N, C-alpha and C positions, 0 to 999 in steps of 0.2 A: 465566225464562231465555229469552234471545233465541234465534231460529231458527238464526242463524249459530253461536252457541256449541254448540247441540245437534249441528249437522252436524260441527263441529270435533271434539267429544268422540267422536262416533261414528267419525269418520275415524281418530282416534288408537287407539281400542280395536280397530278392524279391523286396523290396521297391526300392533299388538302380537300379535294372534292369527296373522296370516299370517307375521310374522317369526320365529316359533317353528319354522316348517317348515324341514326340512333342504334341500329342494330348491326350485328356482325355478319358480313357477307363474304362470299367466296373470293371477291376481289381483294378484300383486305388480306386474306391468307397469302395471296400471291406476293405481296410486298413485305411480309414479315420475314426476318432473316430466318434461315433454315434451322429448325429446332435441333434436329439429329443429322449430323453429317460426319461420316466416317470414311477416311481414306483407306486404301488397300493395306491391311495389316501384313499379309504375307509378303507382298512386294516390298514393303518397307523393312521388314526384319530379315527375311530370308533371301531376298533377291536384290538387295541394295549393294551399291558400290562404296558406300561410306564405311569408314574405318570402324565406327561404333554406331550401327543403326539404332535409332531410338524412336519408339512410338509412344505417344502420349494421349491419354484420355483426359479431356479437359471439360470443366464446367465454367462457362463464362457468364458472368452477370452483366446485364446491360442497364444502363441508366442514361437519363437525358443529359447531354453535354451542357445544355443551357436550359434552365427552367423557364420556358416561355410557352405560351399556347401555340405558337407557330410551328412547334416540332410535331409535324403531322405523323411521322412514323412512330414516334414514341407514344402518341396518343392512341394509335391503333393497337400497339403492343399492350399498353396498359388496359385498354378496353377489353381485349381478348383475354388477357390473363386474369382479369378481375372475376370472371366467371369460373368458379372452382370446378365446374365440370370440363374445363379446358386445361391444357397444359400451361405452365408458366413459360411464356415466350420470352421473358426477360432472363431466363436461365438456359442458355444454349448448352447442349451436351454434344461435343464433337470429338472425333478421333483424328490426330494429325501426325504425320511423319516428321517429327521435329528435327531429326538429324539432317534431312534434306533441305529443310528451310532455314536451319540455323548454322549451317556449316560455314557460311561466308562471314559470319560475325563472331567476334571475340567476346561472347557473353554467356551467361548461365541459361539453363533451360527456361527457368521461370521468367528471366528478362526477355528472352527471345519470344516466348509465348505471349507475354504482355505486349511486346512491340508489334507482333503480327495482328493481334485482334484489336488493339487500339488504333492502328493504322487502317485496318479493314472497315471498322464501323464508325471511326471518327468522321469519315467523309459523309456519313448519313446523319450526323448530328448526335451520335450516341457515344457514350464513354463505356468502354469494356474493361471489366475487372476480372482477373482470374480468380474464381471462387475456390477451386480446388483442382489438382491434376494428379494423375498417376502415370508414370512413364516406365516402359519396359525396354530392355535391350535384348540382344540375341541370347545373352546368358540369363537364364531364369533367376528371379529373386529367391525362389524356393529350391534349396539344394537338398539332396537326400542326406539325412543325418542319422545319427545313432538311434534316435527314437523311431524313425521310419523302419530302419532295418530290424529293430526289436519287434516292432508290430508284425512286420512280414514274417519273421522267424516264428513268432508266437502263433499267428494264424495258420501258418503252413504246418507247424507241428501239431496243432489241434486237428486240423483236416486230415493229415496223415494218420494220426491216432484213430480218428473215427473210421477212416477207410479200412485200416488194418484190423481193428477190432470186428468191424462188419464182416470182413473176409473170414476171420478166425471163427466167429460165431457161426457162420454159414457153413464152414467146412468141418470144424472140430467141436464146436460147442454143442451141448445138449440142447434138445428142443425144449424150450421153456414153456411149460403148461402149468398154470396155477391150479393144481388140485392137491388133494391129500396125499396121493401116491408119489408125487414127484418132489424130491428135495433139492432145493436150489441153494448153492453156496452163496455167501455174501459177495464173493468176488464175481461170480457169474451173474448174479442179480445186478451188481453195479455195472458191469460191461454191457448187459443187455439193454441198458437205457440208451446206448449210442448206436444200436443196430440200425443201420440205414434201411434195410429191407423191412424191418418191423415198423419203423417210423413211416416209411412211404406207404406201406400197407394200411397203417392206421389213418393216414391222410386220405387215401383213395376209397376206403371202404368204411361204411358206417355199421354199427351194431344192428343186428336184425331184431329190433325191438319196436313195438308199436307205441312210440313215445312222441307225444305232440311237441316235446321240446326240441325235436330235430328241426322244426321250422325255424328255430333261431339261427341255424347255420345259413339258411337263405337270407334271413334278415341282415345278418352280418355281411354277407357277400354284397348285397345291393347297397348297404351302407358304405362299404368301401368303394364300390363303383361310383357312387354319388359324390363322395369326397374327392376322388380322382378327377371326375368331370369338373367340379367346381374349382379345384386347385389349378388344373390345367388351363381353364378359361381365364382365371385371374392372372396366371402366369404369362399370358400373351402380351401383357404391357409391362412386364418386369424390366425389359431392356428396350433400347431405342427401336422405334418402328419407322417404316418408310412413309407411312400415311397416318400422321398424328390425328387428323380430323376423323378418321374412321374409329380410332379408339375413343375419341371424345363423343362420337355418336354412340358407341357401345355403352358409354357411361349413362346415357339417357334412354337406352333400349330396355323396354320392359322384359323382354325374353332373356337378354344377357344378365340382367340384375337378378332375375328369378333363378337362373342357373347358378350364379354365384352364391345366392341365398341357401343353396342346397347344402352349404357348409354346416347348416344347422343339423344336418344328420349326425354329427358327432354326438349330439345329445342321445341318440339311440343307443350308442355304446355305453354312455354313462347310465342310462336307465337299465340296460341288460345287466351290467355289472352290479348294480344295486339290487335288482330283482333276484338274480341268482344267488347273491350273498344272502339275502333274506330267506329264500326258499331253503338253502342248504343249512342255515342256522337253525330254523324251526324244525327241519328234518332230524338234525343232530339233537336238539332239545327233546324231541318225542322219544328218541331212542334211549337217551341218557337221563331224562328228567332234570338235568341241570347242565349248564355250560360253564366250564371253567375259564378263568382268564387265560390259561395256557392255550385253549383252543383259539382264542382271539389272536394271541401272539403268533401261533402257527399260521393262521390264515394270512396275517399281515406279512410274515416272512415269505410265504408261498407267493403272494402277490408281488412282492418286491423282487424275488428271483425271476419270476416270469417276465416282468417288465424290463429288468435290468440286463438280462443276457443279450437280447437283440439290440437294445439301445447302446450297450457298451461296444458292440462290434461297429456300429455306425459312428459312434464317437471316435473310436480308434482310426477308422478309415478317413474320416473328414479332417481329423487332425494331422494326418500324414499323407497317405498316398493319392487321395482324390486331387490334391493341388498339382500332382506330378503327371496326371493323365494326359492333359491337353494344354494348349495355349491359344490364345486369341484376344481379340479386342475387348471381349465381354467376360472372359473366363475369370479373371481376378475379381471383377465386379460381382459376379454371381457366387463363386465358390470361396472367395477370399474371406468374407465375414465369418462363415462357419469354421473355416480353417483356423482363424485367429481365436474365436471364442471357445472352440472345442479344445484348443491347447491351454487356454487360460482358465476357463470356467467349467470343465468337464464335470467337476464334483457337484455343482449346482444341479445338474441333470440327475446324477446318481443319488442325490439326496431327495429328488423329487420336490424341489422348491423353485424351479425355474420360472413359474408364473409370477413370482415375487420380484424378479430381477430383470424385467424386459426393458427398463429405462436405459440401461447401459449396454444392451445387447446380450444375447444368450446363444449358446450352442444348440443348433437344430431348433429354431423357434416353434416348429410344428409339434414338438414334444411337449408343449404346454399341456396337451390333453392328458398324457400319462401322469403328469404331476397332479392335475386336478382329480383324476380318477383315483390315484393312490390316496390322496388326502381325504377324498369323500369315502373311500373304502374304510380307512381307519376310523373316521367319525361314525360311519354306519355300524361297523362292528362293535364299537364302544356303546352306541345307543342300543343296539340289540342285546348286548350283554347286560347293560344296566336295566333294561326293561323286561328281562326274561320272566321275572315273577309277576309282572303286571302287564302282560301283553296287550290287554285291552286298551292301554293308553298309547298304542302305536299310532292311531289316527291323530291323537292330540299332538304327538311329537312331530309327525309329518306335516300337520297343519301349521305348527309353529315354525318349522323350516321354510315352508312355502311363504308364510307371512313375512319372515325375515328377509327372503329374497325380494319379495315385492316392495317392502318398505325401503330397504336399502337401495334398491335400484331406482325406485322413484325419486328418493331424496337426492341421490348422487347425481342422476341425470338432470334433474330440475335445478339443483343448486349450482351446477357447473354449466347450465345451458347446453348440454350435450343432446345430440340426437339419439334416438333409441338404439340405433345401430350405426356402424360406420358406413358412409357413402364411399364406395371404392372409386374415387376419382382418379384421373390419370396420374396425377402427381403423387397420390398416395400409393397407388399400385406400382408405380415405377420404383424399382429397387426394394420392393416390399416395404416402403416407408411407413405403411399403416401400423406396422407392429410397434412402432416407437411412440405412437400418440396415446394419451390417456384415454381418449374416447373408446378406441378399440380395446385397449386393455381392460377398461371398466365393464364393458358389455360382453367380453368373451372369455377371459382367462382367469378371473377371480373366482374364488370358492363361493362367494356371496351370489354371484350371478349364474351359478350352476348348481344350486342347492335343490332345485326342482327335480333333477335327475335322481338324486339321492332320495328325496321325499316321496316322489311317486313310486320309485322302485321299492321302498319300505312298505308303502301302503298296498300296492298290488301283490307284492310278495306275501304280505301278511294275509290277505284275502285268499290267495291261492292256497297257502299252506294250511289254513283253517277250513277251506271249503273245497279242497281238491277233489273230493269225491262227489260233490254236488255240481250239477250243471247250472249255471246262473243265467244262461241265455237259452231258455227252452221254448219261448214263444217267438213266432215269426216277427211280431212287432219289435221285440227286444233286439232281434238280429238286424232289422232295418235301422233302429235307432243307433246300434253299434256302428254300422257302416256309415251312416250319414254324419254322425258325430266326428268320426275320424276324418272324413273328407272335409267337413266344415272347419274343424278346429285345427287339424294338422296342415292341410294343404292350402285351402282358401284363406283361412284365418291368419296364417303366419307368413308362409312363403310368397304367395301371390299378392296378398294385400301389402306386405312390406315392400315387394318390388314395385307395385303401383305407387305407394307412398313416396318412394325414393326418386321416382322419375317424373314427379310432378313439382310444381312450383311451391306446393304447400309444404314440401319437405322442410324447408328452413324457416317456416313462418309461425310455428305453433310450439313454443317451448314446453308447455305443461301437457299438451297432447302427446308429445314425443316421450316425456317422462312417464305418463300413464300407460301408453301403449308398450313402451319398452320394458316396464315393470311386470307386465302380464304375458308378454309374447312367448317367452321360453316356457313359462308355467303352462300355458295352454298347449303349446307345441309338444312338450314332453307328455302331457296328459293324453293328447291324441295318439302319440307313438306308443305310450304305455297301454292304453286301451286296446290298440290293435294287437300288441303282443300278448296281452292277457287273453284276448279272444282266441288267438291261435292256440295257446296251451290249453284252452277250454274246448278246442275242437271246432271252433268256427272258421270261416274263410273259405270253405268249399275248395274249388279248383285252385285258388291262390295258395291256400295252405298246403295242398297236395304238391303243388309246384315247388314251394319253398322246402318241403320235405324230400324232394327228389334226390336220388343218389348223388349226382354231380353237385348239387347245392351243398351237400355235406363237405365235399372236397374243397369247394370254393370257400366255404365258411371256415374250415380249418386253416386255410391259407390267408384269411382276411387280416389277421393281426400282423403277419409278416409283411402283407401288402401295404398295410397302413404305415409301417416303419419304413418301407423302402420306396414308396411311390414318389415321394418328394425328391429323392435322389435322381431319379430319371428325368423328372421335370427340370431340375436344376441343371444337369448335365446337358440336356438337349438345348436349354436356353442359353448356356454358356458357350456352346459350341458354335453359335451363329458367327458368321464372318462380317455380316452387314446388317443394318437395321432390318427387321423382319417385316414381312407383309402380313398385315392382320386380315383374316378372313374367317367366316364360319367354316368353310370347307377345310382349310388348313388346321384350325383348332379341333375340329372333329377327328381328323386323322391323327392328330397328336394324342387325343384322348385314347383312341383305340390302341395306339402304339404304346403309350404309357401303361395302359391296363394289361396288355400282353407281356411287356417286359416285367412289370411289377409282380404279376402272378407267377410267371416262370421263375423269376429270381426268389420269389417267396418259397417256392418248393425247396430250393437249396438252403435258404436261411432257416426255414422251419424244420426240415429233417436234420440238418447239421447242428443247429444251435438251440432253437426254441423247444423242440420236442425232448431232446436229451435232458435239458435242464428240468422241464416239466415232469418228465419220468423220474428223475432223481429226487425231485422234491416230493413227488407223490409216493415214492417208495420209502423214503427215510424221514419224512416229517409227518 
């Protein structure tokens, strides 16, 4: 008997013994086919002796060759894969140098790949089907075209214009001071919006006024930091990993899930937007005793211009030059979808309706927030305009909006048997697959599930505007209640309890509890955030408020919107640049967080001073 046959018999006997176990053991993982296996991309493409080097990224679906209980290996694969907190080990993700392994045969790439994997796994009693594959040669599939050159020339011309204008204003322009003695021409007023020195000065220095609203800059900064942490942590499993079991353990880790749950911080921005819109509306109403529909239209146009300028730049770069920056085994997988969708569906983003089109893929999925924010701003302004003669009904309107969110979320989750929020399993996190499922869409990106940000913003904005000269938290007991409510509702009640719920077996066992909790989770969370911010602008918070009002917090807060726009770019680029399956660890993820934050804020200085602030200045001057 040959040595190979002895090894094979021993392998089969071991599998049969292990497969009788009711639980998944480390021994079982040793016999499962390698989930992620990638050959050297650079050696295949750039150092190959073949005439046409070809590297393929392949998804192989395994099935039992014979439907019998004696197929021990398949039984293990099926048992491990049946737990949704594990990867699907019947879907292998491999990278293979096809040109080296197919050169001797007169066959197509698909035939060659099919032959290789059928032969490899057929000996183990498994049938291998090529689910999908993508191949690359030395010549990139993405060639520089007219659109790429047009975008490059357009951006280059704009940057050159801003630099020249800034130099001209610094040397020859008048010092623009807005007072009665200085007359400013329309031309000079227009050009001053692009002054880099003025814009950077505005970013770095806050106005010397004792205004509690300065604390919102610090809130914005920490909100953007929290989002970057959560997104970087989730992106750790977007591409193949060298140790799948560690990612599977992360899925069951209370700490990791709590960190990912921090994405709920996006509700802070929805609340602040609604709160400030309400405060500004009532301030205008007090001065003019009436608010015209033209005011509403101007506010909507201002919001549109503010959101569109930065997003348009990112859409242009994703649809053109980002695909040309690098190449690698994962680059097309990570950057390719945005390149495709930004070329085909850019208009969906610029109309701010992307949250309605996630089923078929959208350009820059993270921009769903801008769509929801813009839609809620329009609704909020119309509600404020309609109720200006009967402002006492604002609480009734806000209560109705909250009631609609609770009822709709409860019925939708309960009827469809969805959990209250998506469990970021390894398979859903891989390749950001969670964005395509109804469960995630229903709980995150619809207007109905984000009405709480609008409603609480309207309510707290109304209270502040009508009682801004009165201190509502004058007793020590009230201050304690303020702090404890925030801690219990916002932190323990949503982020931590949600993480505990997801990491226990109870997660998938109670349909109506999930619907009930899911319907009130965001309502409670936004209430806690809103109460915290309302207390800050009322002068509460002590050293925390003073820290949030600190000068550097103003700078970071000014850059937070640009950071939100750009941070996902660096996460994607860093992920796509990997040459091999990545090693998952808390240390590496932490270093990635700090790196992404540093790059995002540094780049935000450029984006904000070159694009965002000039547009904001122009809109403020002429609208």
